[in-house]
PDB file of N, CA, C and O in Angstrom, chain B, residues numbered from 101:
ATOM      1  N   MET B 101      26.018  11.405  -1.891  1.00  0.00           N
ATOM      2  CA  MET B 101      25.005  11.423  -0.946  1.00  0.00           C
ATOM      3  C   MET B 101      25.693  11.631   0.468  1.00  0.00           C
ATOM      4  O   MET B 101      26.699  11.005   0.805  1.00  0.00           O
ATOM      5  N   GLY B 102      25.034  12.599   1.287  1.00  0.00           N
ATOM      6  CA  GLY B 102      25.733  12.759   2.602  1.00  0.00           C
ATOM      7  C   GLY B 102      25.440  11.613   3.542  1.00  0.00           C
ATOM      8  O   GLY B 102      24.540  10.790   3.373  1.00  0.00           O
ATOM      9  N   LYS B 103      26.329  11.645   4.596  1.00  0.00           N
ATOM     10  CA  LYS B 103      26.196  10.731   5.727  1.00  0.00           C
ATOM     11  C   LYS B 103      25.163  11.272   6.662  1.00  0.00           C
ATOM     12  O   LYS B 103      25.082  12.461   6.970  1.00  0.00           O
ATOM     13  N   ILE B 104      24.359  10.294   7.102  1.00  0.00           N
ATOM     14  CA  ILE B 104      23.325  10.575   8.126  1.00  0.00           C
ATOM     15  C   ILE B 104      23.971  10.475   9.529  1.00  0.00           C
ATOM     16  O   ILE B 104      24.581   9.451   9.837  1.00  0.00           O
ATOM     17  N   SER B 105      23.858  11.458  10.342  1.00  0.00           N
ATOM     18  CA  SER B 105      24.368  11.423  11.631  1.00  0.00           C
ATOM     19  C   SER B 105      23.668  10.421  12.553  1.00  0.00           C
ATOM     20  O   SER B 105      22.449  10.256  12.487  1.00  0.00           O
ATOM     21  N   PRO B 106      24.454   9.750  13.419  1.00  0.00           N
ATOM     22  CA  PRO B 106      23.828   8.775  14.345  1.00  0.00           C
ATOM     23  C   PRO B 106      22.888   9.505  15.266  1.00  0.00           C
ATOM     24  O   PRO B 106      23.022  10.702  15.520  1.00  0.00           O
ATOM     25  N   TYR B 107      21.936   8.748  15.757  1.00  0.00           N
ATOM     26  CA  TYR B 107      21.012   9.362  16.658  1.00  0.00           C
ATOM     27  C   TYR B 107      20.652   8.353  17.765  1.00  0.00           C
ATOM     28  O   TYR B 107      20.902   7.169  17.539  1.00  0.00           O
ATOM     29  N   ASN B 108      20.142   8.668  18.828  1.00  0.00           N
ATOM     30  CA  ASN B 108      19.739   7.837  19.920  1.00  0.00           C
ATOM     31  C   ASN B 108      18.380   7.685  19.995  1.00  0.00           C
ATOM     32  O   ASN B 108      17.715   8.712  20.133  1.00  0.00           O
ATOM     33  N   LEU B 109      17.774   6.537  19.929  1.00  0.00           N
ATOM     34  CA  LEU B 109      16.415   6.428  20.027  1.00  0.00           C
ATOM     35  C   LEU B 109      15.877   6.009  21.472  1.00  0.00           C
ATOM     36  O   LEU B 109      14.684   5.816  21.705  1.00  0.00           O
ATOM     37  N   GLY B 110      16.852   5.896  22.370  1.00  0.00           N
ATOM     38  CA  GLY B 110      16.670   5.513  23.821  1.00  0.00           C
ATOM     39  C   GLY B 110      15.852   6.649  24.481  1.00  0.00           C
ATOM     40  O   GLY B 110      15.110   6.387  25.427  1.00  0.00           O
ATOM     41  N   SER B 111      15.970   7.876  24.009  1.00  0.00           N
ATOM     42  CA  SER B 111      15.306   8.876  24.813  1.00  0.00           C
ATOM     43  C   SER B 111      13.852   9.288  24.195  1.00  0.00           C
ATOM     44  O   SER B 111      13.248  10.229  24.711  1.00  0.00           O
ATOM     45  N   VAL B 112      13.348   8.650  23.198  1.00  0.00           N
ATOM     46  CA  VAL B 112      12.219   8.906  22.686  1.00  0.00           C
ATOM     47  C   VAL B 112      11.167   7.857  23.095  1.00  0.00           C
ATOM     48  O   VAL B 112      11.536   6.754  23.499  1.00  0.00           O
ATOM     49  N   SER B 113       9.832   8.189  22.996  1.00  0.00           N
ATOM     50  CA  SER B 113       8.782   7.331  23.466  1.00  0.00           C
ATOM     51  C   SER B 113       8.627   6.117  22.427  1.00  0.00           C
ATOM     52  O   SER B 113       9.052   6.162  21.273  1.00  0.00           O
ATOM     53  N   VAL B 114       7.989   5.080  22.973  1.00  0.00           N
ATOM     54  CA  VAL B 114       7.709   3.859  22.084  1.00  0.00           C
ATOM     55  C   VAL B 114       6.736   4.294  21.065  1.00  0.00           C
ATOM     56  O   VAL B 114       6.859   3.803  19.943  1.00  0.00           O
ATOM     57  N   GLU B 115       5.770   5.155  21.288  1.00  0.00           N
ATOM     58  CA  GLU B 115       4.848   5.756  20.281  1.00  0.00           C
ATOM     59  C   GLU B 115       5.566   6.412  19.191  1.00  0.00           C
ATOM     60  O   GLU B 115       5.252   6.192  18.021  1.00  0.00           O
ATOM     61  N   LEU B 116       6.571   7.256  19.531  1.00  0.00           N
ATOM     62  CA  LEU B 116       7.315   7.953  18.452  1.00  0.00           C
ATOM     63  C   LEU B 116       8.143   7.005  17.659  1.00  0.00           C
ATOM     64  O   LEU B 116       8.327   7.188  16.456  1.00  0.00           O
ATOM     65  N   GLU B 117       8.658   5.975  18.318  1.00  0.00           N
ATOM     66  CA  GLU B 117       9.457   4.923  17.463  1.00  0.00           C
ATOM     67  C   GLU B 117       8.460   4.238  16.448  1.00  0.00           C
ATOM     68  O   GLU B 117       8.758   3.987  15.281  1.00  0.00           O
ATOM     69  N   GLN B 118       7.143   3.946  17.079  1.00  0.00           N
ATOM     70  CA  GLN B 118       6.146   3.208  16.135  1.00  0.00           C
ATOM     71  C   GLN B 118       5.728   4.123  14.966  1.00  0.00           C
ATOM     72  O   GLN B 118       5.529   3.647  13.848  1.00  0.00           O
ATOM     73  N   PHE B 119       5.590   5.513  15.245  1.00  0.00           N
ATOM     74  CA  PHE B 119       5.323   6.390  14.243  1.00  0.00           C
ATOM     75  C   PHE B 119       6.416   6.469  13.098  1.00  0.00           C
ATOM     76  O   PHE B 119       6.119   6.519  11.904  1.00  0.00           O
ATOM     77  N   ARG B 120       7.639   6.476  13.559  1.00  0.00           N
ATOM     78  CA  ARG B 120       8.832   6.528  12.735  1.00  0.00           C
ATOM     79  C   ARG B 120       8.747   5.153  11.843  1.00  0.00           C
ATOM     80  O   ARG B 120       8.900   5.220  10.623  1.00  0.00           O
ATOM     81  N   ASP B 121       8.516   4.002  12.449  1.00  0.00           N
ATOM     82  CA  ASP B 121       8.321   2.780  11.696  1.00  0.00           C
ATOM     83  C   ASP B 121       7.278   2.781  10.693  1.00  0.00           C
ATOM     84  O   ASP B 121       7.478   2.325   9.567  1.00  0.00           O
ATOM     85  N   ASP B 122       6.101   3.309  11.081  1.00  0.00           N
ATOM     86  CA  ASP B 122       5.009   3.489  10.096  1.00  0.00           C
ATOM     87  C   ASP B 122       5.331   4.306   8.977  1.00  0.00           C
ATOM     88  O   ASP B 122       5.083   3.916   7.836  1.00  0.00           O
ATOM     89  N   VAL B 123       5.938   5.562   9.239  1.00  0.00           N
ATOM     90  CA  VAL B 123       6.310   6.328   8.098  1.00  0.00           C
ATOM     91  C   VAL B 123       7.277   5.631   7.127  1.00  0.00           C
ATOM     92  O   VAL B 123       7.117   5.652   5.906  1.00  0.00           O
ATOM     93  N   THR B 124       8.315   5.000   7.768  1.00  0.00           N
ATOM     94  CA  THR B 124       9.208   4.221   6.957  1.00  0.00           C
ATOM     95  C   THR B 124       8.646   3.234   6.143  1.00  0.00           C
ATOM     96  O   THR B 124       9.000   3.124   4.969  1.00  0.00           O
ATOM     97  N   ASN B 125       7.721   2.431   6.700  1.00  0.00           N
ATOM     98  CA  ASN B 125       6.942   1.418   5.943  1.00  0.00           C
ATOM     99  C   ASN B 125       6.137   2.027   4.786  1.00  0.00           C
ATOM    100  O   ASN B 125       6.095   1.458   3.695  1.00  0.00           O
ATOM    101  N   SER B 126       5.504   3.175   5.022  1.00  0.00           N
ATOM    102  CA  SER B 126       4.643   3.870   4.064  1.00  0.00           C
ATOM    103  C   SER B 126       5.458   4.268   2.867  1.00  0.00           C
ATOM    104  O   SER B 126       5.125   3.986   1.716  1.00  0.00           O
ATOM    105  N   ILE B 127       6.563   4.949   3.195  1.00  0.00           N
ATOM    106  CA  ILE B 127       7.427   5.493   2.146  1.00  0.00           C
ATOM    107  C   ILE B 127       7.986   4.261   1.369  1.00  0.00           C
ATOM    108  O   ILE B 127       7.806   4.146   0.156  1.00  0.00           O
ATOM    109  N   ASN B 128       8.665   3.351   2.105  1.00  0.00           N
ATOM    110  CA  ASN B 128       9.190   2.123   1.498  1.00  0.00           C
ATOM    111  C   ASN B 128      10.089   2.523   0.231  1.00  0.00           C
ATOM    112  O   ASN B 128       9.914   1.983  -0.862  1.00  0.00           O
ATOM    113  N   LEU B 129      10.903   3.347   0.417  1.00  0.00           N
ATOM    114  CA  LEU B 129      11.835   3.834  -0.659  1.00  0.00           C
ATOM    115  C   LEU B 129      11.139   4.215  -1.853  1.00  0.00           C
ATOM    116  O   LEU B 129      11.644   3.974  -2.949  1.00  0.00           O
ATOM    117  N   GLY B 130       9.936   4.834  -1.741  1.00  0.00           N
ATOM    118  CA  GLY B 130       9.177   5.308  -2.977  1.00  0.00           C
ATOM    119  C   GLY B 130       8.415   4.224  -3.693  1.00  0.00           C
ATOM    120  O   GLY B 130       7.855   4.436  -4.769  1.00  0.00           O
ATOM    121  N   LYS B 131       8.401   3.021  -3.061  1.00  0.00           N
ATOM    122  CA  LYS B 131       7.699   1.889  -3.764  1.00  0.00           C
ATOM    123  C   LYS B 131       6.364   1.526  -2.945  1.00  0.00           C
ATOM    124  O   LYS B 131       6.366   1.505  -1.714  1.00  0.00           O
ATOM    125  N   VAL B 132       5.456   1.298  -3.560  1.00  0.00           N
ATOM    126  CA  VAL B 132       4.175   0.905  -3.021  1.00  0.00           C
ATOM    127  C   VAL B 132       3.764  -0.593  -3.431  1.00  0.00           C
ATOM    128  O   VAL B 132       3.676  -0.894  -4.621  1.00  0.00           O
ATOM    129  N   THR B 133       3.546  -1.406  -2.537  1.00  0.00           N
ATOM    130  CA  THR B 133       3.245  -2.878  -2.895  1.00  0.00           C
ATOM    131  C   THR B 133       1.755  -2.854  -3.103  1.00  0.00           C
ATOM    132  O   THR B 133       1.000  -2.133  -2.451  1.00  0.00           O
ATOM    133  N   ILE B 134       1.377  -3.682  -4.047  1.00  0.00           N
ATOM    134  CA  ILE B 134      -0.075  -3.779  -4.393  1.00  0.00           C
ATOM    135  C   ILE B 134      -0.286  -5.316  -4.528  1.00  0.00           C
ATOM    136  O   ILE B 134       0.328  -6.000  -5.347  1.00  0.00           O
ATOM    137  N   PRO B 135      -1.233  -5.812  -3.626  1.00  0.00           N
ATOM    138  CA  PRO B 135      -1.572  -7.266  -3.751  1.00  0.00           C
ATOM    139  C   PRO B 135      -2.197  -7.493  -5.175  1.00  0.00           C
ATOM    140  O   PRO B 135      -2.953  -6.671  -5.693  1.00  0.00           O
ATOM    141  N   VAL B 136      -1.848  -8.595  -5.726  1.00  0.00           N
ATOM    142  CA  VAL B 136      -2.448  -9.054  -7.026  1.00  0.00           C
ATOM    143  C   VAL B 136      -3.429 -10.181  -6.774  1.00  0.00           C
ATOM    144  O   VAL B 136      -3.080 -11.161  -6.116  1.00  0.00           O
ATOM    145  N   VAL B 137      -4.635 -10.066  -7.277  1.00  0.00           N
ATOM    146  CA  VAL B 137      -5.702 -11.072  -7.052  1.00  0.00           C
ATOM    147  C   VAL B 137      -6.212 -11.552  -8.394  1.00  0.00           C
ATOM    148  O   VAL B 137      -6.182 -10.844  -9.400  1.00  0.00           O
ATOM    149  N   THR B 138      -6.701 -12.837  -8.360  1.00  0.00           N
ATOM    150  CA  THR B 138      -7.233 -13.356  -9.627  1.00  0.00           C
ATOM    151  C   THR B 138      -8.728 -13.398  -9.701  1.00  0.00           C
ATOM    152  O   THR B 138      -9.281 -14.036 -10.596  1.00  0.00           O
ATOM    153  N   ALA B 139      -9.378 -12.763  -8.822  1.00  0.00           N
ATOM    154  CA  ALA B 139     -10.900 -12.682  -8.894  1.00  0.00           C
ATOM    155  C   ALA B 139     -11.213 -11.250  -8.327  1.00  0.00           C
ATOM    156  O   ALA B 139     -10.512 -10.719  -7.466  1.00  0.00           O
ATOM    157  N   VAL B 140     -12.280 -10.696  -8.861  1.00  0.00           N
ATOM    158  CA  VAL B 140     -12.735  -9.339  -8.548  1.00  0.00           C
ATOM    159  C   VAL B 140     -12.900  -9.295  -6.984  1.00  0.00           C
ATOM    160  O   VAL B 140     -13.529 -10.167  -6.385  1.00  0.00           O
ATOM    161  N   PRO B 141     -12.350  -8.317  -6.411  1.00  0.00           N
ATOM    162  CA  PRO B 141     -12.330  -8.278  -4.943  1.00  0.00           C
ATOM    163  C   PRO B 141     -13.855  -8.067  -4.492  1.00  0.00           C
ATOM    164  O   PRO B 141     -14.615  -7.351  -5.144  1.00  0.00           O
ATOM    165  N   ASN B 142     -14.232  -8.720  -3.365  1.00  0.00           N
ATOM    166  CA  ASN B 142     -15.576  -8.613  -2.897  1.00  0.00           C
ATOM    167  C   ASN B 142     -15.732  -8.624  -1.335  1.00  0.00           C
ATOM    168  O   ASN B 142     -16.798  -8.814  -0.750  1.00  0.00           O
ATOM    169  N   TRP B 143     -14.474  -8.386  -0.725  1.00  0.00           N
ATOM    170  CA  TRP B 143     -14.572  -8.500   0.721  1.00  0.00           C
ATOM    171  C   TRP B 143     -14.454  -7.076   1.304  1.00  0.00           C
ATOM    172  O   TRP B 143     -14.093  -6.103   0.642  1.00  0.00           O
ATOM    173  N   ASN B 144     -14.783  -7.053   2.563  1.00  0.00           N
ATOM    174  CA  ASN B 144     -14.715  -5.722   3.254  1.00  0.00           C
ATOM    175  C   ASN B 144     -13.236  -5.323   3.485  1.00  0.00           C
ATOM    176  O   ASN B 144     -12.438  -6.185   3.850  1.00  0.00           O
ATOM    177  N   ALA B 145     -12.895  -4.200   3.310  1.00  0.00           N
ATOM    178  CA  ALA B 145     -11.417  -3.719   3.348  1.00  0.00           C
ATOM    179  C   ALA B 145     -11.348  -2.384   4.077  1.00  0.00           C
ATOM    180  O   ALA B 145     -12.336  -1.731   4.410  1.00  0.00           O
ATOM    181  N   GLN B 146     -10.145  -2.064   4.278  1.00  0.00           N
ATOM    182  CA  GLN B 146      -9.888  -0.648   4.888  1.00  0.00           C
ATOM    183  C   GLN B 146     -10.008   0.367   3.852  1.00  0.00           C
ATOM    184  O   GLN B 146      -9.603   0.159   2.708  1.00  0.00           O
ATOM    185  N   PRO B 147     -10.583   1.525   4.237  1.00  0.00           N
ATOM    186  CA  PRO B 147     -10.769   2.685   3.208  1.00  0.00           C
ATOM    187  C   PRO B 147      -9.439   2.886   2.332  1.00  0.00           C
ATOM    188  O   PRO B 147      -8.332   2.847   2.868  1.00  0.00           O
ATOM    189  N   MET B 148      -9.587   3.073   1.135  1.00  0.00           N
ATOM    190  CA  MET B 148      -8.547   3.241   0.224  1.00  0.00           C
ATOM    191  C   MET B 148      -7.546   2.060   0.037  1.00  0.00           C
ATOM    192  O   MET B 148      -6.492   2.221  -0.579  1.00  0.00           O
ATOM    193  N   GLU B 149      -7.915   0.848   0.595  1.00  0.00           N
ATOM    194  CA  GLU B 149      -7.121  -0.234   0.301  1.00  0.00           C
ATOM    195  C   GLU B 149      -7.117  -0.562  -1.232  1.00  0.00           C
ATOM    196  O   GLU B 149      -8.127  -0.315  -1.891  1.00  0.00           O
ATOM    197  N   MET B 150      -6.015  -1.106  -1.811  1.00  0.00           N
ATOM    198  CA  MET B 150      -5.832  -1.107  -3.221  1.00  0.00           C
ATOM    199  C   MET B 150      -5.455  -2.585  -3.595  1.00  0.00           C
ATOM    200  O   MET B 150      -4.751  -3.253  -2.838  1.00  0.00           O
ATOM    201  N   VAL B 151      -5.921  -3.059  -4.729  1.00  0.00           N
ATOM    202  CA  VAL B 151      -5.568  -4.394  -5.208  1.00  0.00           C
ATOM    203  C   VAL B 151      -5.517  -4.260  -6.649  1.00  0.00           C
ATOM    204  O   VAL B 151      -6.174  -3.382  -7.208  1.00  0.00           O
ATOM    205  N   ALA B 152      -4.676  -5.188  -7.384  1.00  0.00           N
ATOM    206  CA  ALA B 152      -4.581  -5.189  -8.791  1.00  0.00           C
ATOM    207  C   ALA B 152      -5.293  -6.612  -9.126  1.00  0.00           C
ATOM    208  O   ALA B 152      -4.837  -7.657  -8.662  1.00  0.00           O
ATOM    209  N   PHE B 153      -6.368  -6.583  -9.910  1.00  0.00           N
ATOM    210  CA  PHE B 153      -7.006  -7.681 -10.420  1.00  0.00           C
ATOM    211  C   PHE B 153      -6.414  -8.056 -11.745  1.00  0.00           C
ATOM    212  O   PHE B 153      -6.350  -7.283 -12.701  1.00  0.00           O
ATOM    213  N   TRP B 154      -5.933  -9.443 -11.737  1.00  0.00           N
ATOM    214  CA  TRP B 154      -5.266  -9.867 -12.976  1.00  0.00           C
ATOM    215  C   TRP B 154      -5.862 -11.077 -13.445  1.00  0.00           C
ATOM    216  O   TRP B 154      -5.380 -12.137 -13.046  1.00  0.00           O
ATOM    217  N   PRO B 155      -6.841 -11.089 -14.231  1.00  0.00           N
ATOM    218  CA  PRO B 155      -7.565 -12.299 -14.707  1.00  0.00           C
ATOM    219  C   PRO B 155      -6.727 -13.040 -15.697  1.00  0.00           C
ATOM    220  O   PRO B 155      -5.857 -12.489 -16.372  1.00  0.00           O
ATOM    221  N   ALA B 156      -7.039 -14.387 -15.762  1.00  0.00           N
ATOM    222  CA  ALA B 156      -6.417 -15.330 -16.677  1.00  0.00           C
ATOM    223  C   ALA B 156      -6.569 -14.886 -18.085  1.00  0.00           C
ATOM    224  O   ALA B 156      -5.731 -15.227 -18.919  1.00  0.00           O
ATOM    225  N   SER B 157      -7.598 -14.138 -18.404  1.00  0.00           N
ATOM    226  CA  SER B 157      -7.816 -13.801 -19.787  1.00  0.00           C
ATOM    227  C   SER B 157      -6.913 -12.593 -20.239  1.00  0.00           C
ATOM    228  O   SER B 157      -6.897 -12.208 -21.408  1.00  0.00           O
ATOM    229  N   GLY B 158      -6.166 -12.024 -19.245  1.00  0.00           N
ATOM    230  CA  GLY B 158      -5.222 -10.955 -19.551  1.00  0.00           C
ATOM    231  C   GLY B 158      -5.641  -9.576 -19.104  1.00  0.00           C
ATOM    232  O   GLY B 158      -6.765  -9.414 -18.629  1.00  0.00           O
ATOM    233  N   GLY B 159      -4.819  -8.608 -19.227  1.00  0.00           N
ATOM    234  CA  GLY B 159      -5.216  -7.250 -18.723  1.00  0.00           C
ATOM    235  C   GLY B 159      -4.991  -7.131 -17.151  1.00  0.00           C
ATOM    236  O   GLY B 159      -4.709  -8.088 -16.429  1.00  0.00           O
ATOM    237  N   THR B 160      -5.143  -5.940 -16.767  1.00  0.00           N
ATOM    238  CA  THR B 160      -5.051  -5.700 -15.211  1.00  0.00           C
ATOM    239  C   THR B 160      -6.013  -4.461 -14.950  1.00  0.00           C
ATOM    240  O   THR B 160      -6.048  -3.481 -15.694  1.00  0.00           O
ATOM    241  N   THR B 161      -6.747  -4.609 -13.868  1.00  0.00           N
ATOM    242  CA  THR B 161      -7.591  -3.584 -13.329  1.00  0.00           C
ATOM    243  C   THR B 161      -7.243  -3.227 -11.891  1.00  0.00           C
ATOM    244  O   THR B 161      -7.140  -4.125 -11.056  1.00  0.00           O
ATOM    245  N   VAL B 162      -7.065  -1.993 -11.582  1.00  0.00           N
ATOM    246  CA  VAL B 162      -6.885  -1.632 -10.209  1.00  0.00           C
ATOM    247  C   VAL B 162      -8.146  -1.281  -9.586  1.00  0.00           C
ATOM    248  O   VAL B 162      -8.984  -0.598 -10.175  1.00  0.00           O
ATOM    249  N   TYR B 163      -8.316  -1.766  -8.311  1.00  0.00           N
ATOM    250  CA  TYR B 163      -9.471  -1.520  -7.582  1.00  0.00           C
ATOM    251  C   TYR B 163      -9.082  -0.864  -6.219  1.00  0.00           C
ATOM    252  O   TYR B 163      -8.138  -1.291  -5.555  1.00  0.00           O
ATOM    253  N   PHE B 164      -9.853   0.194  -5.836  1.00  0.00           N
ATOM    254  CA  PHE B 164      -9.676   0.895  -4.539  1.00  0.00           C
ATOM    255  C   PHE B 164     -10.983   0.591  -3.675  1.00  0.00           C
ATOM    256  O   PHE B 164     -12.057   0.429  -4.253  1.00  0.00           O
ATOM    257  N   TYR B 165     -10.899   0.526  -2.493  1.00  0.00           N
ATOM    258  CA  TYR B 165     -12.073   0.287  -1.625  1.00  0.00           C
ATOM    259  C   TYR B 165     -12.355   1.707  -1.035  1.00  0.00           C
ATOM    260  O   TYR B 165     -11.574   2.311  -0.300  1.00  0.00           O
ATOM    261  N   LYS B 166     -13.600   2.168  -1.461  1.00  0.00           N
ATOM    262  CA  LYS B 166     -14.075   3.586  -1.138  1.00  0.00           C
ATOM    263  C   LYS B 166     -15.491   3.519  -0.851  1.00  0.00           C
ATOM    264  O   LYS B 166     -16.222   2.853  -1.584  1.00  0.00           O
ATOM    265  N   ASN B 167     -15.964   4.172   0.188  1.00  0.00           N
ATOM    266  CA  ASN B 167     -17.400   4.293   0.540  1.00  0.00           C
ATOM    267  C   ASN B 167     -17.942   2.807   0.766  1.00  0.00           C
ATOM    268  O   ASN B 167     -19.066   2.553   0.332  1.00  0.00           O
ATOM    269  N   SER B 168     -17.333   1.972   1.313  1.00  0.00           N
ATOM    270  CA  SER B 168     -17.738   0.498   1.586  1.00  0.00           C
ATOM    271  C   SER B 168     -18.059  -0.326   0.313  1.00  0.00           C
ATOM    272  O   SER B 168     -18.928  -1.198   0.295  1.00  0.00           O
ATOM    273  N   ALA B 169     -17.282   0.020  -0.763  1.00  0.00           N
ATOM    274  CA  ALA B 169     -17.456  -0.706  -1.975  1.00  0.00           C
ATOM    275  C   ALA B 169     -16.074  -0.717  -2.756  1.00  0.00           C
ATOM    276  O   ALA B 169     -15.258   0.179  -2.539  1.00  0.00           O
ATOM    277  N   TRP B 170     -15.848  -1.594  -3.541  1.00  0.00           N
ATOM    278  CA  TRP B 170     -14.690  -1.716  -4.403  1.00  0.00           C
ATOM    279  C   TRP B 170     -14.911  -0.913  -5.777  1.00  0.00           C
ATOM    280  O   TRP B 170     -15.868  -1.170  -6.508  1.00  0.00           O
ATOM    281  N   VAL B 171     -14.099  -0.063  -6.034  1.00  0.00           N
ATOM    282  CA  VAL B 171     -14.300   0.876  -7.148  1.00  0.00           C
ATOM    283  C   VAL B 171     -13.134   0.602  -8.135  1.00  0.00           C
ATOM    284  O   VAL B 171     -11.963   0.598  -7.755  1.00  0.00           O
ATOM    285  N   SER B 172     -13.505   0.373  -9.421  1.00  0.00           N
ATOM    286  CA  SER B 172     -12.546   0.251 -10.439  1.00  0.00           C
ATOM    287  C   SER B 172     -11.877   1.566 -10.811  1.00  0.00           C
ATOM    288  O   SER B 172     -12.537   2.573 -11.068  1.00  0.00           O
ATOM    289  N   SER B 173     -10.566   1.529 -10.832  1.00  0.00           N
ATOM    290  CA  SER B 173      -9.878   2.817 -11.004  1.00  0.00           C
ATOM    291  C   SER B 173      -9.357   2.840 -12.488  1.00  0.00           C
ATOM    292  O   SER B 173      -9.720   3.797 -13.173  1.00  0.00           O
ATOM    293  N   TRP B 174      -8.658   2.021 -12.978  1.00  0.00           N
ATOM    294  CA  TRP B 174      -8.147   2.097 -14.402  1.00  0.00           C
ATOM    295  C   TRP B 174      -7.814   0.617 -14.776  1.00  0.00           C
ATOM    296  O   TRP B 174      -7.565  -0.244 -13.933  1.00  0.00           O
ATOM    297  N   SER B 175      -7.833   0.402 -16.161  1.00  0.00           N
ATOM    298  CA  SER B 175      -7.534  -0.982 -16.687  1.00  0.00           C
ATOM    299  C   SER B 175      -6.358  -0.787 -17.656  1.00  0.00           C
ATOM    300  O   SER B 175      -6.208   0.269 -18.271  1.00  0.00           O
ATOM    301  N   VAL B 176      -5.543  -1.815 -17.772  1.00  0.00           N
ATOM    302  CA  VAL B 176      -4.488  -1.887 -18.800  1.00  0.00           C
ATOM    303  C   VAL B 176      -4.682  -3.282 -19.519  1.00  0.00           C
ATOM    304  O   VAL B 176      -4.795  -4.318 -18.865  1.00  0.00           O
ATOM    305  N   THR B 177      -4.712  -3.254 -20.840  1.00  0.00           N
ATOM    306  CA  THR B 177      -4.759  -4.589 -21.510  1.00  0.00           C
ATOM    307  C   THR B 177      -3.288  -4.872 -22.056  1.00  0.00           C
ATOM    308  O   THR B 177      -2.631  -4.020 -22.654  1.00  0.00           O
ATOM    309  N   VAL B 178      -2.862  -6.118 -21.794  1.00  0.00           N
ATOM    310  CA  VAL B 178      -1.564  -6.409 -22.330  1.00  0.00           C
ATOM    311  C   VAL B 178      -1.727  -7.696 -23.377  1.00  0.00           C
ATOM    312  O   VAL B 178      -0.742  -8.138 -23.970  1.00  0.00           O
TER     313      VAL B 178
END
């Protein structure tokens, strides 16, 4: 793997630094964190917010918040 050249962030705007931080957090080394909940989600959320519903009875269902409602995406039974 190649070495990354040093750079100076002192000459860029705060907005650009915040954008860089947002991109870094979004990419997160290719990992996406998903909150795990034990009850079907029923709160208002941001569009395309995602949670994994893991009931005590087993299995997992992923929900996305779309068009002001939680939508079940897929389920896995273990």
